[in-house]
N, CA, C and O of each residue as an XYZ file, in Angstrom:
908
protein
N       1.154     -1.184     -0.111
C      -0.182     -0.313      0.287
C       0.685      1.001     -0.217
O       0.437      1.860      0.629
N       1.552      1.540     -1.160
C       2.706      2.875     -1.451
C       2.447      3.890     -1.972
O       3.108      4.928     -1.946
N       1.294      3.653     -2.583
C       0.948      3.885     -3.994
C      -0.121      5.040     -3.416
O      -1.117      4.591     -2.849
N       0.063      7.014     -3.556
C      -0.418      7.598     -3.158
C      -2.193      8.382     -3.732
O      -2.509      7.863     -4.803
N      -3.005      9.171     -3.362
C      -3.554      9.753     -4.392
C      -3.556     11.459     -4.114
O      -3.749     12.297     -3.234
N      -3.177     11.293     -5.610
C      -2.603     13.338     -5.988
C      -3.789     13.945     -6.311
O      -4.223     13.551     -7.393
N      -4.508     14.812     -5.727
C      -5.719     16.084     -6.212
C      -5.082     16.918     -6.638
O      -4.322     17.570     -5.921
N      -5.209     17.117     -7.865
C      -4.097     18.432     -8.305
C      -5.458     19.074     -9.019
O      -6.292     18.609     -9.797
N      -5.313     20.120     -8.500
C      -6.382     21.185     -8.900
C      -5.951     22.148    -10.646
O      -5.071     23.006    -10.582
N      -6.461     21.950    -11.664
C      -6.654     22.088    -12.757
C      -5.772     23.397    -12.932
O      -5.968     24.199    -12.019
N      -4.603     23.919    -14.135
C      -3.960     25.264    -14.309
C      -5.065     25.781    -14.949
O      -6.177     25.335    -15.232
N      -4.176     27.408    -15.200
C      -5.370     28.092    -14.994
C      -5.627     28.375    -16.446
O      -5.009     28.293    -17.508
N      -7.534     28.968    -15.766
C      -8.428     28.737    -17.247
C      -8.919     30.166    -16.914
O      -8.685     30.806    -15.890
N      -9.742     30.581    -18.129
C      -9.916     31.655    -18.137
C     -10.842     32.537    -16.829
O     -10.660     33.595    -16.227
N     -11.995     31.356    -16.792
C     -12.562     31.575    -14.926
C     -12.187     32.915    -14.087
O     -12.567     33.970    -13.580
N     -10.745     31.678    -14.456
C      -9.806     32.208    -13.008
C      -9.211     34.045    -13.359
O      -9.082     35.193    -12.935
N      -9.132     33.621    -13.848
C      -8.289     34.861    -14.607
C      -9.118     36.326    -14.037
O      -8.793     37.287    -13.339
N     -10.460     35.853    -14.822
C     -12.098     36.842    -14.732
C     -12.709     37.213    -13.098
O     -13.525     38.110    -12.885
N     -11.990     36.121    -11.803
C     -12.064     35.910    -10.728
C     -13.383     35.563    -10.711
O     -14.069     35.867     -9.734
N     -13.925     34.872    -11.798
C     -15.765     34.056    -11.729
C     -16.184     33.108    -10.629
O     -15.377     32.570     -9.871
N     -17.083     32.989    -10.600
C     -17.810     31.921     -9.728
C     -18.275     30.603    -11.056
O     -19.397     30.264    -11.432
N     -16.391     29.928    -11.668
C     -16.791     29.395    -12.602
C     -17.287     27.761    -12.297
O     -16.556     26.785    -12.132
N     -18.572     27.816    -12.286
C     -18.805     25.913    -11.551
C     -19.274     25.324    -11.958
O     -19.520     24.332    -11.272
N     -19.934     25.329    -13.639
C     -20.656     24.829    -13.581
C     -20.142     24.259    -14.977
O     -20.018     25.104    -15.864
N     -19.691     22.372    -15.430
C     -19.435     21.895    -16.338
C     -19.950     21.782    -17.450
O     -21.098     21.381    -17.645
N     -18.897     22.234    -18.574
C     -17.757     21.960    -18.992
C     -16.915     23.136    -18.676
O     -15.687     23.069    -18.617
N     -17.773     24.491    -18.420
C     -16.896     25.257    -17.291
C     -16.159     26.033    -19.179
O     -16.400     25.702    -20.340
N     -15.355     26.993    -18.638
C     -14.247     27.233    -18.919
C     -13.272     26.719    -19.767
O     -13.470     25.520    -19.966
N     -11.708     27.421    -20.691
C     -10.999     26.165    -20.635
C      -9.934     26.637    -20.276
O     -10.226     27.728    -19.788
N      -8.669     26.465    -20.201
C      -6.915     26.184    -19.891
C      -6.605     28.419    -20.444
O      -7.750     28.855    -20.330
N      -6.299     28.826    -20.591
C      -4.911     29.837    -20.788
C      -3.734     29.301    -21.343
O      -3.683     28.072    -21.407
N      -2.870     29.889    -21.718
C      -2.103     29.502    -22.282
C      -1.324     28.664    -21.500
O      -1.095     27.475    -21.724
N      -0.692     29.733    -20.024
C      -0.156     29.541    -19.308
C      -0.438     28.193    -18.007
O       0.424     27.618    -17.343
N      -2.106     27.976    -17.976
C      -2.793     27.231    -17.525
C      -2.271     25.489    -17.986
O      -2.338     24.354    -17.514
N      -1.878     26.010    -18.890
C      -1.018     25.067    -19.792
C       0.396     24.541    -19.447
O       0.774     23.424    -19.094
N       0.870     25.378    -19.602
C       2.486     25.558    -19.147
C       2.445     24.624    -17.525
O       3.075     23.594    -17.287
N       1.704     25.207    -16.782
C       1.384     24.759    -15.024
C       1.378     23.526    -15.541
O       2.349     22.805    -15.771
N       0.347     23.335    -15.699
C       0.132     21.826    -16.119
C       1.198     20.495    -17.070
O       1.041     19.277    -17.163
N       2.384     21.534    -17.711
C       3.114     20.618    -17.937
C       4.129     20.609    -16.964
O       4.814     19.613    -16.725
N       4.246     21.718    -16.385
C       5.329     22.025    -15.273
C       5.189     20.389    -14.163
O       5.982     19.462    -13.996
N       3.702     20.685    -13.560
C       3.486     19.872    -12.760
C       3.601     18.281    -12.839
O       3.765     17.417    -11.978
N       3.464     18.254    -14.088
C       4.002     16.523    -14.619
C       5.361     16.256    -14.559
O       5.868     15.156    -14.342
N       6.219     17.840    -14.860
C       7.533     17.307    -15.009
C       8.085     17.753    -13.810
O       9.156     18.333    -13.988
N       7.739     17.684    -12.703
C       8.363     18.506    -11.360
C       9.317     16.818    -10.419
O       9.859     16.604     -9.334
N       9.148     16.378    -11.131
C       9.745     14.609    -10.904
C       9.349     13.654     -9.784
O       9.465     12.430     -9.839
N       8.717     14.580     -8.442
C       7.714     13.465     -7.695
C       6.845     12.716     -7.729
O       6.585     12.232     -6.627
N       6.325     12.427     -8.433
C       4.842     11.325     -9.186
C       5.373     10.292     -9.803
O       6.162     10.365    -10.745
N       5.005      9.403     -9.347
C       4.930      7.813     -9.714
C       3.656      7.587    -10.426
O       2.992      6.731     -9.842
N       2.994      8.129    -11.649
C       2.244      7.929    -12.459
C       1.798      6.710    -12.711
O       2.346      6.060    -13.601
N       0.614      6.115    -11.906
C      -0.086      5.159    -12.427
C      -1.591      4.267    -13.110
O      -1.990      3.185    -13.541
N      -2.155      6.293    -12.666
C      -3.431      6.122    -13.315
C      -3.722      7.435    -13.198
O      -3.378      8.005    -12.162
N      -4.463      8.223    -14.314
C      -4.545      9.700    -14.168
C      -6.130      9.738    -14.958
O      -6.640      9.159    -15.918
N      -6.639     10.961    -13.766
C      -8.273     10.411    -14.094
C      -8.764     12.027    -13.908
O      -8.149     12.451    -12.930
N      -9.451     12.869    -14.350
C     -10.065     13.845    -13.903
C     -11.618     13.833    -14.010
O     -12.284     12.947    -14.545
N     -12.242     15.346    -13.212
C     -13.396     16.001    -13.943
C     -13.706     15.737    -15.261
O     -12.975     15.613    -16.244
N     -15.327     15.649    -15.082
C     -16.019     16.649    -16.392
C     -15.750     17.470    -17.053
O     -15.970     17.500    -18.264
N     -15.017     18.628    -16.161
C     -14.912     20.332    -16.671
C     -13.892     20.194    -18.012
O     -12.962     19.417    -17.795
N     -13.894     20.542    -18.779
C     -12.862     21.708    -20.186
C     -11.382     21.582    -19.095
O     -10.334     20.953    -19.241
N     -11.789     22.329    -18.181
C     -10.502     22.550    -17.771
C      -9.635     21.843    -17.763
O      -8.613     21.721    -18.437
N     -10.325     21.043    -16.459
C      -9.518     19.353    -16.036
C      -8.584     18.448    -17.389
O      -7.466     17.977    -17.598
N     -10.048     18.628    -18.123
C      -9.883     17.832    -19.247
C      -8.585     18.177    -19.653
O      -7.814     17.226    -19.525
N      -8.132     19.067    -20.041
C      -7.382     19.938    -20.609
C      -5.686     19.726    -19.850
O      -4.518     19.536    -20.186
N      -6.298     19.861    -18.973
C      -4.936     19.576    -18.075
C      -4.391     18.297    -17.713
O      -3.268     17.989    -17.316
N      -5.484     17.577    -17.946
C      -4.890     16.067    -18.285
C      -4.105     15.545    -18.782
O      -3.165     14.770    -18.606
N      -5.168     16.664    -20.224
C      -4.196     16.522    -21.307
C      -3.178     16.230    -21.176
O      -2.797     15.060    -21.160
N      -2.071     17.772    -20.976
C      -0.882     17.949    -20.947
C      -0.091     17.175    -19.583
O       1.038     17.192    -19.092
N      -0.918     16.752    -19.407
C      -0.646     16.036    -17.889
C       0.216     14.184    -18.692
O       1.312     13.634    -18.593
N      -0.492     14.022    -19.077
C      -0.619     12.816    -19.671
C       0.574     12.976    -21.138
O       1.315     12.053    -21.475
N       0.546     13.713    -21.519
C       1.934     14.454    -22.748
C       3.534     14.107    -22.418
O       4.519     13.718    -23.045
N       3.137     14.544    -20.846
C       4.790     14.173    -19.957
C       5.147     13.122    -19.456
O       6.323     12.783    -19.325
N       4.014     12.378    -19.061
C       3.968     11.519    -18.244
C       3.703      9.845    -19.388
O       4.268      8.758    -19.265
N       2.925     10.165    -20.143
C       2.879      8.553    -21.509
C       1.740      7.830    -20.100
O       2.354      7.183    -19.251
N       0.378      7.941    -19.931
C      -0.187      7.749    -19.238
C      -1.802      8.604    -20.150
O      -2.162      9.674    -20.640
N      -2.356      6.996    -19.841
C      -3.700      7.464    -20.384
C      -4.948      8.465    -19.945
O      -5.838      7.623    -19.824
N      -5.327      9.246    -19.752
C      -6.658      9.600    -19.022
C      -7.474      9.314    -18.870
O      -7.876      8.929    -19.968
N      -8.523      9.113    -17.875
C      -9.753      9.412    -18.144
C     -10.791     10.016    -16.975
O     -10.492     10.673    -15.977
N     -11.957      9.625    -17.379
C     -12.931     10.543    -16.894
C     -13.284      9.999    -15.872
O     -13.392      8.773    -15.835
N     -13.549     10.786    -14.793
C     -14.396     10.313    -13.476
C     -14.875     10.882    -12.695
O     -14.283     11.651    -11.938
N     -16.130     10.629    -12.687
C     -17.469     11.164    -12.227
C     -17.667     11.398    -11.298
O     -17.475     10.336    -10.706
N     -18.069     12.386    -10.320
C     -17.876     13.170     -9.093
C     -17.336     13.846     -8.593
O     -17.785     14.382     -7.580
N     -15.914     14.170     -9.169
C     -14.797     15.034     -8.327
C     -15.060     16.495     -9.070
O     -14.020     17.154     -9.053
N     -16.144     17.176     -9.708
C     -15.839     18.379    -10.328
C     -16.079     19.605     -9.195
O     -16.023     19.258     -8.015
N     -16.310     20.834     -9.457
C     -16.285     21.773     -8.186
C     -17.405     22.198     -7.995
O     -18.433     22.421     -8.635
N     -16.888     22.302     -6.626
C     -18.330     22.867     -5.901
C     -19.133     24.156     -6.302
O     -18.946     25.372     -6.350
N     -20.172     23.204     -6.577
C     -21.704     24.122     -7.780
C     -22.084     25.250     -7.145
O     -22.463     24.996     -6.002
N     -22.120     26.073     -7.347
C     -22.368     27.809     -7.471
C     -23.693     28.210     -7.296
O     -24.170     29.048     -6.531
N     -24.307     27.347     -8.274
C     -25.774     27.798     -8.125
C     -25.975     29.094     -8.580
O     -25.312     29.503     -9.533
N     -27.011     29.978     -7.892
C     -27.602     31.631     -8.258
C     -26.461     32.335     -8.422
O     -26.541     33.389     -9.053
N     -24.681     31.743     -7.694
C     -23.939     32.555     -8.130
C     -22.735     32.200     -9.203
O     -21.557     32.556     -9.204
N     -23.589     31.237    -10.255
C     -22.936     30.786    -11.188
C     -22.428     32.360    -11.594
O     -23.052     33.380    -11.303
N     -20.689     32.285    -12.598
C     -20.102     33.767    -13.005
C     -20.604     35.008    -12.598
O     -20.633     36.049    -13.255
N     -20.946     34.835    -11.609
C     -20.743     36.249    -11.372
C     -19.423     36.471    -11.055
O     -18.651     35.729    -11.662
N     -18.641     37.685     -9.882
C     -17.334     38.088     -9.848
C     -17.463     39.189     -8.463
O     -16.661     39.347     -7.542
N     -18.739     39.836     -8.706
C     -19.099     41.176     -7.695
C     -18.527     40.549     -5.866
O     -18.814     39.455     -5.380
N     -17.767     41.550     -5.267
C     -18.102     40.927     -3.779
C     -18.703     40.033     -3.087
O     -18.231     39.036     -2.542
N     -20.341     40.625     -3.138
C     -21.099     39.995     -2.685
C     -21.670     38.702     -2.875
O     -22.384     38.083     -2.086
N     -21.121     38.227     -4.463
C     -21.308     37.150     -4.374
C     -20.197     35.862     -4.065
O     -20.441     34.666     -3.908
N     -18.730     36.678     -4.039
C     -17.846     36.071     -3.803
C     -17.689     35.223     -1.891
O     -17.403     34.172     -1.318
N     -18.298     37.205     -1.556
C     -18.580     36.773     -0.027
C     -19.376     35.884      0.653
O     -18.988     35.449      1.737
N     -20.687     35.461      0.072
C     -21.464     34.492      0.108
C     -21.263     33.322      0.281
O     -21.693     32.591      1.172
N     -20.026     32.905     -1.300
C     -20.219     31.416     -0.951
C     -18.558     31.666     -0.367
O     -18.090     30.594     -0.750
N     -17.734     32.174      0.106
C     -16.793     31.793      1.196
C     -17.377     31.138      2.439
O     -17.185     30.114      3.095
N     -18.540     32.676      2.473
C     -19.712     32.296      3.721
C     -19.966     31.039      4.397
O     -19.891     30.681      5.572
N     -20.465     30.170      2.718
C     -21.428     29.158      3.202
C     -20.061     27.421      3.484
O     -20.127     26.368      4.119
N     -18.977     28.121      2.523
C     -17.673     27.290      2.406
C     -17.144     27.575      3.541
O     -16.690     26.443      3.707
N     -16.694     28.328      4.806
C     -16.578     28.651      5.953
C     -17.313     28.083      6.542
O     -16.629     27.064      6.641
N     -18.702     27.714      7.360
C     -19.420     27.203      7.461
C     -18.953     25.717      7.328
O     -18.358     25.233      8.291
N     -19.235     24.725      5.889
C     -18.425     23.938      5.788
C     -17.666     22.906      6.441
O     -17.950     21.769      6.818
N     -16.510     23.684      6.475
C     -15.206     23.117      6.718
C     -15.692     23.220      8.838
O     -15.575     22.423      9.769
N     -16.000     24.046      8.761
C     -16.424     24.146     10.711
C     -17.518     23.418     11.557
O     -17.700     23.514     12.771
N     -18.344     22.517     10.458
C     -19.096     21.653     10.767
C     -20.264     21.366      9.877
O     -20.488     20.223      9.477
N     -21.061     22.462      9.544
C     -21.951     22.516      8.977
C     -21.935     22.228      7.736
O     -21.515     22.766      6.712
N     -22.444     21.329      7.992
C     -22.651     20.984      5.861
C     -23.722     20.851      5.358
O     -23.840     20.528      4.176
N     -24.705     21.067      6.129
C     -26.376     20.984      5.793
C     -26.650     22.011      5.233
O     -27.693     22.161      4.596
N     -25.171     23.477      5.466
C     -25.583     25.222      4.620
C     -25.140     24.537      3.219
O     -24.401     23.630      2.834
N     -25.933     25.401      2.740
C     -26.636     24.905      1.243
C     -25.784     27.177      0.377
O     -25.803     28.369      0.683
N     -25.328     26.362     -0.558
C     -24.788     27.510     -1.509
C     -26.164     28.397     -2.480
O     -26.458     27.851     -3.544
N     -26.697     29.280     -2.228
C     -28.418     29.982     -2.908
C     -28.257     29.073     -4.074
O     -27.201     29.181     -4.697
N     -29.119     28.207     -4.467
C     -29.090     27.566     -5.485
C     -28.339     25.777     -5.761
O     -28.431     24.741     -6.419
N     -27.829     26.265     -5.008
C     -26.399     25.364     -5.256
C     -26.720     24.212     -4.369
O     -27.839     23.841     -4.013
N     -25.316     23.603     -4.008
C     -25.424     22.342     -2.766
C     -25.027     23.075     -1.984
O     -24.824     24.286     -2.069
N     -24.858     22.207     -0.963
C     -24.689     21.390      0.505
C     -23.267     21.196      0.161
O     -22.880     21.225     -1.008
N     -22.365     20.967      1.324
C     -21.409     20.139      1.704
C     -21.997     18.855      1.787
O     -21.393     17.961      1.195
N     -22.956     18.581      2.339
C     -22.739     17.194      2.256
C     -23.140     16.316      0.781
O     -23.023     15.153      0.394
N     -23.683     17.623      0.218
C     -23.962     17.011     -1.412
C     -22.619     16.816     -1.928
O     -22.516     15.732     -2.503
N     -21.477     17.561     -1.909
C     -20.487     17.624     -2.484
C     -19.196     16.232     -2.042
O     -18.227     15.870     -2.710
N     -19.729     15.669     -0.557
C     -19.553     14.669     -0.103
C     -19.536     13.296     -0.381
O     -18.744     12.355     -0.331
N     -21.498     13.680     -0.908
C     -21.698     12.125     -1.520
C     -21.406     11.482     -2.402
O     -21.230     10.287     -2.638
N     -21.315     13.382     -3.437
C     -20.521     12.572     -5.368
C     -19.286     12.852     -5.421
O     -18.795     12.668     -6.535
N     -18.373     13.349     -4.382
C     -16.984     12.745     -4.151
C     -15.856     11.956     -4.142
O     -14.816     11.797     -4.783
N     -16.597     11.399     -2.921
C     -15.947     10.788     -1.798
C     -16.139      8.967     -2.316
O     -15.281      8.085     -2.329
N     -17.972      8.889     -2.795
C     -17.434      7.836     -3.584
C     -15.888      7.317     -4.317
O     -14.935      6.549     -4.184
N     -16.575      8.556     -5.307
C     -15.008      8.531     -6.741
C     -13.874      8.077     -5.948
O     -13.386      6.955     -6.076
N     -13.391      9.099     -4.996
C     -12.536      8.609     -4.407
C     -12.226      6.967     -3.425
O     -11.101      6.708     -2.999
N     -13.416      6.034     -3.213
C     -13.248      5.333     -1.858
C     -12.835      4.018     -3.175
O     -12.109      3.034     -3.035
N     -13.720      4.539     -4.601
C     -13.708      3.378     -5.341
C     -12.190      3.625     -6.347
O     -11.453      2.776     -6.849
N     -12.157      4.280     -6.361
C     -10.082      4.521     -6.038
C      -9.029      3.379     -5.550
O      -8.431      2.414     -6.026
N      -9.196      4.234     -4.019
C      -8.800      3.650     -3.596
C      -8.636      1.558     -3.742
O      -7.621      0.865     -3.812
N     -10.091      1.168     -3.735
C     -10.592      0.179     -3.608
C      -9.403     -0.912     -4.459
O      -8.584     -1.801     -4.224
N     -10.164      0.122     -5.913
C      -9.136     -0.462     -6.903
C      -7.855     -0.681     -6.938
O      -7.265     -1.674     -7.362
N      -7.355      0.476     -6.383
C      -6.106      0.226     -7.140
C      -5.072      0.525     -5.654
O      -4.176     -0.297     -5.467
N      -5.199      1.531     -4.773
C      -4.236      1.713     -3.923
C      -4.466      0.416     -2.789
O      -3.423     -0.209     -2.596
N      -5.796     -0.141     -1.927
C      -5.428     -0.968     -1.281
C      -4.901     -2.659     -2.338
O      -4.875     -3.852     -2.034
N      -4.663     -2.113     -3.233
C      -3.691     -3.433     -3.468
C      -2.586     -3.256     -3.286
O      -2.062     -2.144     -3.354
N      -1.947     -4.394     -2.994
C      -0.241     -4.291     -1.478
C       0.367     -4.733     -3.008
O       1.351     -5.404     -2.694
N       0.307     -4.715     -4.469
C       0.921     -4.422     -5.955
C       1.153     -4.284     -6.431
O       1.844     -4.709     -7.357
N       0.122     -2.590     -5.682
C       0.006     -1.735     -6.042
C       1.010      0.163     -5.959
O       0.682      1.216     -5.412
N       2.310     -0.247     -6.835
C       3.109      1.307     -5.707
C       2.973      2.468     -6.004
O       3.519      3.400     -5.414
N       1.784      2.619     -7.526
C       2.401      3.912     -8.430
C       0.990      5.206     -7.567
O       0.283      5.017     -6.577
N       1.059      6.077     -8.233
C       0.039      7.371     -7.688
C      -1.114      7.268     -8.660
O      -0.887      6.719     -9.739
N      -2.200      7.684     -8.432
C      -3.236      7.527     -8.481
C      -3.974      9.334     -8.730
O      -4.943      9.823     -8.151
N      -3.177      9.895     -9.669
C      -3.829     11.176     -9.993
C      -4.992     11.729    -10.785
O      -5.346     11.604    -11.957
N      -5.642     12.633     -9.340
C      -7.006     13.303    -10.067
C      -6.954     14.503    -10.298
O      -6.548     15.209     -9.375
N      -7.341     15.166    -11.599
C      -7.263     16.062    -11.540
C      -8.672     16.841    -11.131
O      -9.788     16.407    -11.417
N      -8.480     17.749    -10.596
C     -10.287     17.976     -9.934
C     -10.394     19.674     -9.415
O      -9.892     20.332    -10.327
N     -10.616     20.112     -8.885
C     -10.992     21.704     -8.438
C     -10.166     21.690     -7.464
O      -9.555     20.723     -7.008
N     -10.133     23.570     -6.902
C      -9.688     24.002     -5.783
C     -10.676     24.246     -4.418
O     -10.302     24.124     -3.252
N     -11.708     24.531     -4.769
C     -12.573     24.169     -2.933
C     -12.976     22.739     -3.106
O     -13.388     22.161     -2.101
N     -12.926     22.182     -4.071
C     -13.704     20.713     -3.260
C     -12.602     19.872     -3.040
O     -12.765     18.922     -2.275
N     -11.118     20.108     -3.761
C     -10.019     19.063     -3.157
C      -9.755     19.743     -1.394
O      -8.848     19.408     -0.633
N     -10.379     20.317     -1.240
C      -9.680     21.155      0.261
C     -10.734     20.561      1.436
O     -10.487     19.916      2.455
N     -12.093     21.073      0.840
C     -13.139     19.882      1.636
C     -12.391     18.516      2.072
O     -11.653     18.175      2.996
N     -13.112     17.754      0.628
C     -12.723     16.377      0.584
C     -11.191     16.132      1.150
O     -10.942     15.154      1.854
N     -10.360     16.930      0.849
C      -9.039     16.987      1.617
C      -8.670     16.787      3.665
O      -7.918     16.221      4.458
N      -9.572     17.508      3.609
C      -9.786     17.745      5.343
C     -10.436     16.701      6.254
O     -10.307     16.261      7.396
N     -11.288     16.509      5.043
C     -12.349     15.856      5.010
C     -12.010     14.308      5.791
O     -12.372     13.871      6.883
N     -11.027     13.628      4.542
C     -10.873     12.664      4.770
C      -9.637     12.597      5.576
O      -9.092     11.494      5.612
N      -9.100     13.555      6.219
C      -7.264     13.541      6.406
C      -7.314     14.369      8.015
O      -6.465     14.842      8.770
N      -8.487     14.258      8.020
C      -8.897     15.359      9.530
C      -7.711     16.359      9.635
O      -6.981     16.198     10.612
N      -7.402     17.392      8.754
C      -6.720     18.415      8.945
C      -7.869     19.066      9.235
O      -9.038     18.766      8.992
N      -7.119     20.520     10.095
C      -7.687     21.331     10.618
C      -8.638     21.840      9.710
O      -8.675     21.320      8.595
N      -9.495     22.854     10.004
C     -10.265     23.145      9.354
C      -9.666     24.422      8.536
O      -9.562     24.566      7.318
N      -9.126     25.745     10.130
C      -8.820     27.089     10.000
C      -7.360     27.135      8.681
O      -6.826     28.123      8.178
N      -7.053     25.527      8.436
C      -5.398     25.150      8.061
C      -5.740     25.297      6.506
O      -5.052     25.920      5.699
N      -7.107     24.507      6.188
C      -8.059     24.652      5.149
C      -8.214     25.810      4.606
O      -8.098     26.021      3.399
N      -8.547     26.826      5.638
C      -9.371     27.635      4.787
C      -8.006     28.509      4.271
O      -7.979     28.925      3.113
N      -6.973     28.739      5.123
C      -5.511     29.791      5.094
C      -5.247     29.433      4.312
O      -4.772     30.307      3.587
N      -5.244     28.239      3.770
C      -4.148     27.356      2.468
C      -4.880     27.356      1.662
O      -5.921     26.776      1.971
N      -4.845     27.849      0.469
C      -5.497     27.786     -0.735
C      -4.736     26.970     -1.883
O      -3.517     26.927     -1.714
N      -5.158     26.405     -2.862
C      -4.282     26.098     -3.373
C      -4.288     26.468     -5.169
O      -5.271     26.337     -5.898
N      -3.069     26.895     -5.544
C      -2.634     27.746     -6.589
C      -2.782     26.462     -7.659
O      -2.819     25.302     -7.249
N      -2.864     26.825     -9.133
C      -3.591     26.296     -9.795
C      -2.203     25.229    -10.073
O      -1.015     25.472     -9.857
N      -2.618     24.412    -10.436
C      -1.681     22.907    -10.453
C      -0.916     22.197     -9.561
O      -0.246     21.164     -9.591
N      -1.360     23.491     -8.332
C      -0.994     22.604     -7.168
C      -1.666     21.598     -6.854
O      -2.624     21.239     -7.538
N      -1.133     20.730     -5.350
C      -2.216     19.395     -5.233
C      -1.772     19.008     -3.716
O      -0.799     19.413     -3.081
N      -3.090     17.830     -3.228
C      -2.586     17.598     -2.319
C      -2.381     16.260     -2.371
O      -2.828     15.668     -3.354
N      -1.713     15.550     -1.399
C      -1.623     14.212     -1.545
C      -2.028     13.446     -0.286
O      -2.056     14.128      0.739
N      -2.400     11.932     -0.158
C      -2.859     11.853      0.400
C      -2.937     10.612      0.199
O      -3.398     10.142     -0.841
N      -2.250      9.532      1.708
C      -1.531      8.252      1.739
C      -2.644      7.163      2.374
O      -2.564      7.026      3.595
N      -3.239      6.707      1.975
C      -4.274      5.231      2.695
C      -2.925      4.629      3.109
O      -1.827      4.358      2.622
N      -4.034      4.521      5.030
C      -3.029      4.044      6.201
C      -4.398      3.123      6.248
O      -5.306      2.861      5.460
N      -3.965      2.694      7.926
C      -4.948      0.937      7.817
C      -6.508      1.859      8.246
O      -6.683      2.988      8.703
N      -7.553      0.644      7.803
C      -8.640      0.891      8.655
C      -9.409      2.364      7.373
O      -9.983      3.375      7.779
N      -9.246      2.131      6.382
C      -9.489      2.996      5.291
C      -9.435      4.146      5.964
O     -10.559      4.598      6.182
N      -8.088      5.133      6.595
C      -8.024      6.331      7.258
C      -7.084      7.065      6.209
O      -6.470      6.158      5.645
N      -6.690      8.284      5.690
C      -5.691      8.353      5.091
C      -4.545      9.528      5.964
O      -4.715      9.437      7.180
N      -4.014     10.037      5.774
C      -2.735     10.633      6.014
C      -2.507     11.828      5.107
O      -2.103     11.615      3.964
N      -2.764     13.248      5.581
C      -2.174     14.195      4.362
C      -1.295     14.277      4.213
O      -0.988     15.018      5.147
N       0.096     13.979      3.384
C       1.584     13.881      3.297
C       2.070     15.057      2.462
O       3.230     15.201      2.074
N       0.905     16.003      2.197
C       1.699     17.177      1.569
C       0.094     18.462      0.651
O      -0.676     18.358     -0.304
N       0.277     19.092      1.311
C      -0.776     20.300      0.676
C      -0.017     21.506      0.277
O       0.797     22.207      0.876
N      -0.655     21.548     -1.221
C       0.577     22.698     -1.900
C       1.805     22.317     -1.574
O       2.340     21.226     -1.769
N       2.287     23.420     -0.992
C       3.857     23.809     -1.137
C       3.947     22.927      0.474
O       5.018     22.442      0.840
N       2.798     22.830      1.241
C       3.268     23.175      2.959
C       3.154     21.087      2.733
O       2.539     20.502      1.841
N       4.092     20.352      4.045
C       4.482     18.875      4.646
C       3.637     19.159      5.683
O       2.987     20.201      5.757
N       3.616     18.017      6.721
C       3.180     18.021      8.127
C       3.985     17.814      8.636
O       4.795     16.999      8.193
N       4.253     18.726     10.348
C       2.000     18.943     10.174
C       1.665     20.277     10.385
O       2.265     21.295     10.728
N       0.349     19.923     10.032
C       0.123     21.107      9.158
C      -0.701     21.706     10.250
O      -1.671     21.011     10.550
N      -0.547     22.966     11.010
C      -1.523     23.632     12.177
C      -1.987     24.921     11.632
O      -1.895     25.311     10.469
N      -2.468     25.486     12.588
C      -3.500     26.122     11.975
C      -2.678     27.777     11.935
O      -1.682     28.234     12.496
N      -3.514     28.230     11.133
C      -2.182     30.380     10.750
C      -2.841     30.488     11.215
O      -3.758     29.858     11.742
N      -2.070     32.426     10.993
C      -2.590     33.303     11.729
C      -4.097     33.958     10.493
O      -3.939     34.466      9.383
N      -5.441     33.690     11.225
C      -6.494     34.534     10.308
C      -5.807     35.355      9.713
O      -4.714     35.907      9.841
N      -7.225     35.325      8.566
C      -6.692     36.884      7.178
C      -7.682     37.646      7.580
O      -8.422     37.336      8.514
N      -7.752     38.420      7.089
C      -8.633     40.157      7.010
C     -10.193     39.176      6.857
O     -10.250     38.262      6.035
N     -11.113     39.444      7.554
C     -11.811     39.062      6.705
C     -12.520     38.839      5.635
O     -13.386     38.033      5.297
N     -11.919     39.807      5.129
C     -12.683     39.768      3.715
C     -11.455     39.554      2.791
O     -11.401     40.280      1.799
N     -10.374     38.570      3.005
C      -9.199     38.341      2.547
C     -10.090     37.589      1.503
O      -9.875     38.069      0.390
N     -10.831     36.782      1.473
C     -11.175     35.297      0.256
C     -11.672     36.144     -0.987
O     -11.476     35.795     -2.151
N     -12.265     37.171     -0.650
C     -12.908     37.972     -1.741
C     -12.008     38.764     -2.520
O     -12.201     38.883     -3.730
N     -11.071     39.303     -1.963
C     -10.465     40.276     -2.759
C      -8.545     39.530     -3.092
O      -7.605     40.164     -3.573
N      -8.543     38.218     -2.676
C      -7.851     37.555     -3.285
C      -8.037     37.350     -4.927
O      -9.216     37.497     -5.250
N      -7.419     37.137     -5.703
C      -7.292     37.229     -6.979
C      -7.462     35.831     -7.638
O      -7.031     35.362     -8.691
N      -8.448     35.203     -6.383
C      -8.731     33.622     -7.225
C     -10.066     33.074     -6.450
O      -9.646     32.274     -5.614
N     -11.406     33.152     -6.370
C     -12.196     32.335     -5.329
C     -12.391     31.315     -5.361
O     -13.360     30.880     -4.739
N     -11.546     30.443     -6.114
C     -12.144     28.958     -6.178
C     -10.890     28.010     -5.281
O     -11.146     26.887     -4.845
N      -9.640     28.624     -5.120
C      -8.811     28.034     -5.236
C      -8.697     27.696     -3.783
O      -7.792     26.960     -3.389
């Protein structure tokens, strides 16, 4: 059981540039920089690719294609690992929309998974579609003692942070404070009894502790609302 689950955020998309809540598949495409970021991720040298999967969103498909070109693996679509759905806030980039999205998202990390994005998903709904995909990949590959490679899943920032925090018991404020840049990843290692250990979060390695809390509007003022 030496393989790892690598949840990598897609490369920069045009939605990211415009700071839009671009969550509904297929969504926007990668920018040229986004394609470069995907290739750089693949060339980092620390990966042991055995399986490459991606969400149905265009930006995830294109990121996986760039990674596949570097690592000589065939990408495949996995259901359920798309971004948190922003509902009535979709395509908006104004302060009110970003504040509302992040208000609900913070509630999820602090235990209120039934809170819901207006017209969109609750935290429970996100986990109910995402976790079965992760479980299937673990059972089919990572729990096989002969499997020693990484399972790479190209997914989305907000969804990855929520799922990884739940699976590995990462402290809520750490997950909220440490956004993922484009083509950054969270790496989870399977451990006993179906549990997971987080061995990397973006550029950070354990121990993962709470950070100094940002100003209340920091999420909205950041360059990217979904990381």
